[in-house]
N, C-alpha and C positions, 0 to 999 in steps of 0.2 A: 414680701414687703410691697411689691408692685400692686398686688390685689388690694392691700390695705390703703395705699395711697389713692388708688382709683376710687375706692369706696368713700374715702374722706372727701375727696374733691366733689364727687357726685352728691354727697350729702351736705356740702358746704360747711364742713367741720375744719376748724383751724388746727394745724399740727406743726410740730417742730422736730427736727432730727439733729439739732446742733447743740443740745443742752447736756449738761452733766447733772448728776444727782446733787452735787454740791450747789448747783444753781437753784435747786428745788427744795432745799431743806435749811432749817435755821442752824443746824450744826455746821453747815458749809463743808460737808464731807461727802465724797462719793464719786465714782467713775461715770462713764458715759451712760446717758439715757437714750436708748435706741430710738424710741418713738414716744412722744408726748402729745396727747390730743386734748383739745379744749372745746368740748361741747358747750353750747349756750342755751339749749332747750332740753326739756324732758324727752321729746321725740328723738333728738339726736342721741341722747344717752341710751334710750331703748334700742335704737338701731345699732349702736356700738356694741352693747352687751350681746345682742343676738348675733351680730356678725362675728365677734370674737369667739363665741361658743361654736358657731358653725365651722370656724377655721381651726378650732382646737387650741386657741390661744387664751392666755390668762390676762385679765385686766387688773391692774393695780389702781386703786382709788387713792388720790392724794389731794389734800387741801393745801394749807400753807406749809406743810412739812415741818411742823413745830414739835412733833413728838415721835420722830423717826430717826434711826441711825442707818445710813445708807452704805451699801457695800463699796469697797474700793474698786471692785471689778465691774461696777456699773449694773445695769438692769436690762435684760433681754426682753422682759415682758413689756406689754404696752401699758403706759401710764396715762390714766384719765385724770386730768387736773380739773378741779371743780370750780375754779374761779369765775367761769362764765355763768354759773348758776347764781346770779347776783340779785335776785328779787328782794326788795325791801319795801314792804307795803303795810301801812297802819290803817286799821278800821276804826269806826266810831266807838267800839267797845274796848279800845286800848289793847287790841290783839295785834301783834306784829307778826307778819309772815316774812320769814327770812330764808333766802336761798342758801344752800349748803356751802357755797363758795364765798359768802360774805364774811369778811374779817370781823372778829368779835369787837375789836376796837371801833370799827365803823358802826356796827349795830348799836353798841353801847353809847357812842357819841350821838347817834340819831335819836335814841330814846331820851337821852338827857336833854337835848335841845327841845324835845316835845314836852318836857316836864313830866316824864314818866319814870317811875322807880321800879327796880327789880334787876337791872343789868349792871349796876355800878361795879360789882365784883369782877365783871368780865373785861373791863376796859383794858387792863394791862396784860391779859392773856394773849399770847401771840398767834393763836390758832384761828381757824375758820369755824363757822357754825356747824358744819358737818362733823368735824373732828370733835367739837365740844359736845355734841350729842352722843357721838360714838363712845367717848370716855367719861361722860358726865363731868365735864370740866367744872372746877370750882376753886374758889380762893376766898379767904377772909370771911368765912361764914356763909358765903353764897355759893350756889351751884345750879346747874341747868335743871335738875329735877324740880326745883322750886318754881319754875316759870313755864316749863314746856307743857303744852296742851296736847298737841298731836304732831306726828311727823309723817311726811309722804316719802315713800322709798320705792325702789325697783328691786325685785328679787333677782336671783341668778339667771332667770330666764328673760329678764327685762320686763316682767309684768308688774304693774303698779299696785301698791297697797298703802293703806293709811293705818298708822299705829296710834292708839289713843291712851292717854292716862297711864295707869299702872302697867299696862302691857309693855311699856318701855323697859321695865325691869331695872330701873336705875338703882345703882349702889355706888359704893366708893370706887371710882375709876372704872365703872362697869355699866353696861346697858345691854339691851337686847341685841344691839349691833356688834358688840364685842364677841358675841357667840355666832354672828353671821357676817364675817368680814367681806363676804362676796355680795352683800346687799348694798346698793348705792343709795345713800340719803340724798333726796332732791331738795326738800325744804322742810322747815318746821314752823309751828305757830306758837307764839309765846304770849302768855297773859301777863300784862303789866298793869301797874296801878298809878293813878295820878299822884303827883308829889310836888314838893316845892323845888322849883328849878335851881335856885341858888344852893339849896341844901344838897341836891343831887350832884351838882357840879363840884361842890366843896368836898363831898365824900370821894368822888373820883380823884380829885387832886390829892387828897390825903392818902388814898391807897397807892397812887402812883409814887408819891414821895416815899412811902414806906417800902415799896418795891425797889426803888432806886437806891435806898439806903442799905437794904438787906440782901439784894440779889445781884449777881454779876452780869447785869444787862449789857455791859460793854464788851462781852465776849460771846462768840457763837456757842450755843448750847441747845439742848432739847428741853429746857426747863428742869423741873425736879426730876432727878434720875431714878429715884426709888419710891415705891409706894410707902405710905406710912404704916409701919408694923404696929399691930394692936398693942396699945399700952406704951408706945415709944414714939420718938421722933427720929427719923432716919438721919437728918443732919447732925443731931446731938450725938447719936451713937457713933457716927463717922468721926466727928470731932474728938470724942472721948477715946476713940481708938488710936488717936495720934496721927490721923491721916490728912489733916488740913494742909493743903498745898502739895500733897503727894502727887507725883507725876510719872507717867510712862510715855515716852516720846513727847508728842505735842498735846497729850491729854492730861488734864490736871483736876484734882479735887479743888474746887474754888476756895480761895482763902477768905472770901466774904461770906459764903454760905456753903457749908460742907455737903448739903444735899444736892448740890449741882456739880456735875462733871462738865468741864468746859473744854472747848478747843482753844488752847492758849496760843496756838500758832502752828499751822502745818500738821495738825493731828490727822491721823488716818483712822479708818474704821477699826483696824486692828488695835491701834493704841487705846481707843475708847473701850473696846470690848475687854482688853486685858486689864485695864484699870478698874472696870466694873467688877470683873471676877475677883481681882485682888481685894477690893473694898469689901465685897461679900464674904470672902474667906476670912479676912481679919475681924470683921464684926461678928461673924459666927464663932470664930475661935475665942474672942475675948468676952463676948456677952451672950453667946448661944442664941442669937437672934438671926434669922434668915431674912436678909433684905431681898425683896422682889423688885426687879427692874420694871419700870413702867414704860420705858421707851421701846417702841416696836422697831424691828429690823426690816429693812427693804433690801432684798438680796439680788443676786446676779443671775437668777434662774433664766 
């Protein structure tokens, strides 16, 4: 750890050793995070990736932590938080360059104020841009694949690349990066269109009201827990299986929206995982449908 701290100080990279994974995730679950680093430039990211590889250490990339379930035992790996990658720049052709650490709500608000349409769907999604590209985030008929032009990233050796158009391999909750989780997204470019500012803001307000009405935003969660099975809706299957409000420890199937498993108070990673397994077993038994969890685990390696 001394070598790492010396390296971080030399390269002027901010770091913390006093955080827990619960501090870093929207589920508010997880043990100690041994080392969390906050690079603010691509050069710092490159240096970190190469240093970690040289030291035989694994780097975990983390945005807003909105789609992860963190281990009760914490994380021994080094965690690279992307929030310092916060570029937000608009050009005359309505192309927005967004750093991987920029929150979707910030980017969506920015484009709305500029009178640009295309990001309204993203306003209420609690993730960062890097995570949104990684999983092709979407809601209410909109998704990242509709607006992404190109993405700049670093490979596992720290070498830079630019991914364009169809090479993103976007699909439902899928992209090129889900196949390469050791690649670090630095920034992306989005093509937006001029629109009526009042209509854009009205759409955002409408979608937010719908979210508040239908989703358990008052509780810590990782958003929708399961991917949508072909031909079905996960929440409806879980409700029809009689699991609304079912709980194990502090983990609970949301009474407002059965597609969400929430931290109802003091839930552990073990509670959440056991409830996920139970829901999957019941839905499979009753309807012969296998629910696939879309929440990623961040472990104690």
